[in-house]
N, C-alpha and C positions, 0 to 999 in steps of 0.2 A: 436478491440473494445474490452475492460475490462470488464467483466461482474460484477455485485456487488456480495457480500459474499453471499447472499441470493436471493432467488427469490421474488420480492415484489410482483406478482402475486396473490400469494396465501399466504394467512394471516399465522402466525405459530399459532401451536394449542395450547390453553391456558392449562396449566398444573394445576393439583389438589395442593391444599395447604394443607399441613400436618400437622396434629393436634396431640398431645399426651395429653393421659389422664390417669391418675393414679386414677382409679374408684374403691373406697369402697362402697361396697353396705351390707347394714343390713336390709334385708327382714324378718320383723318379721311374715308377713303372710303366707310366704312359709319355715320359717326356716332356711333361706341362707342367711351365712356370709362369706365374701369373698372380697379378692382385686384383680384387674386386671389391667394390664398395657396394655392399648390400644393405638392402632394407628388409627386415621381416617384421611382418604382423602376426603378434603371437595372438591367436583367437583366445576368447575369454575360458573356454573350456580345454583349451592346451596347456601343457606342463612345461617347464623350463626344459625336461629331459627331451621331448618329443622334439620341441621347436630346434634343439641343438642337434638333435640324429636329422631334421630337415638340414641344417646346416652342414653337417658331417657327408649328408649324401649329397650337397653340392659340390663340397670339395671332392669327393671321390668321383666326379663325372665332371669336374668343371669344365666349362667351354664359354666361349663368348656369347653362344645361342641358348644356354640353359637358363632357364628364367625360374622364378618362384610364381605359382598361381594365386589364385584366391583360396585353393586349399579345401579346409574345413568350411568356408562360407559357401562353396558353391559345390555341389553333390556331381558335377559333369566334368570336374578339371581335378586333375593330381595334385600332388604337393609340387612337383616340379616338371617341368617339360622343356624339350628341345625341339624346335620345329625347324623346318627348312624353308627356303625364301617363297615356296609357294603355299606356305601354311600346314604342310603335311607332318605329320607329328612324328618325329623321329625317335624319340626317347619320352616314355610316360614314367614317371618316379610317384610310387606311393610310400608313405611310411606309416607304418603300424599293422594292423591286422585286416586288410578288407577282405569282403566275403566274395565268393567263388563267382557270382555273376559280375561283379564290378571289375573283378581281373580279367574275364573271359571277355567282358566288351572293349577294356581297354587293350587287351591283344587283337581284336579287330580293327582298331582305330590306329595303333601305332606299329612301327617297324621291331621296337623292343621296350619292353614292360619288366621294371625293376621295381621289386618289393622289399624294402627296408625293414624287419620287424625287430622288434627289441621287447623285453620284458620276460627273458627267462623260460621258466616252464610254461607260462601262458603262451607263449609263441611257440612252442613245441607242441602243445595241444591243439593250438589253433592249425599248424601246417598239418599236423597229422589227420585233422578232420577235414581238410580240403584238398588235400594232395591229389589225390586219385581223380576228383573231379577237375583238374587242371592239367591231366596227363596230356591232353590233345594240344596245348597251348606252347608250341615249337618256340616261341619268340618271349618266354616266361624267364625270368631269372629271379632268386628269392635269395636275398641276404640275410643273416641273423647277426644281431650284435649283441655281444653276452652282456646279460643284464647288470653286474657290478660296473662293468665299462662304460656302458650309456647312462649310467647314475652319476659316475662321477665327471662324464662329459656334460650333463644337464647341471651340475655345481658351477662350472665356468661362465654360466651365462649373465650378461650384464646387459642394461639399456644401451649402452655406447660400449663396443669392444674392439680391441685390436686381437685377433687371433691367425695364430701361424699353423698349418696343416701339413706335414711333411708325409709322405706316404712312401713304403718301400718294402718289397715282397710282401704286399695285399695287406699291411700293417698300416695305421694312420696315427700318427702322434700331433696331437692338437695342443699348443700353449697358448695362455692369454696370462694378463696380470696375476689372475686369480689361482692361477696353477696350471696343472699339466694333466692330460689323460690319453693313454693308449688303448686304442682300438683295434682287435683283430677281428674281422669280420670273418664268418663263417659263410661259404657259400652252399645252401642247400639244395639249391636247385639251379643250373646253368642252363641259359638259351641254348637251343638246337638249331639256330638259324641258317 
């Protein structure tokens, strides 16, 4: 009996989709101006909107030491992080609605933890449900992106894109060949470091 070329009992694992972004950041609030050639791996379960929120989180915190991690593919890593020369985590950045245990564990490992949530009412319900349990996390910052604005940002996604992000007075203006998006992040909780 001849066996098929692959075992049909086990479906093949889905692979990440690779996106390339030439990101130009002009952050007037932090006096940071730089270009970054980035490669983003979009997990099969990730939407364009979530991936673009990750890219915006990079732009809002851009530095030479900030990097994307394995993210959804590794439960022990955030979406982005910045480490110092010794390997200590200076900034842990999550996108979405992580549970309180994950956030507390991150707060114990990093100097600063920032969560960028999006999705409108669902984010509000998530935050209202865990805010009290995170009261002791002094190094936690929670930033909400309005639902309509993050959706428009998601529509700018392309496999290969040049994206310009200007940040002034807390508002981010993103533009690509596909269009523009303006995002006004709301600080729901600021770190008390």
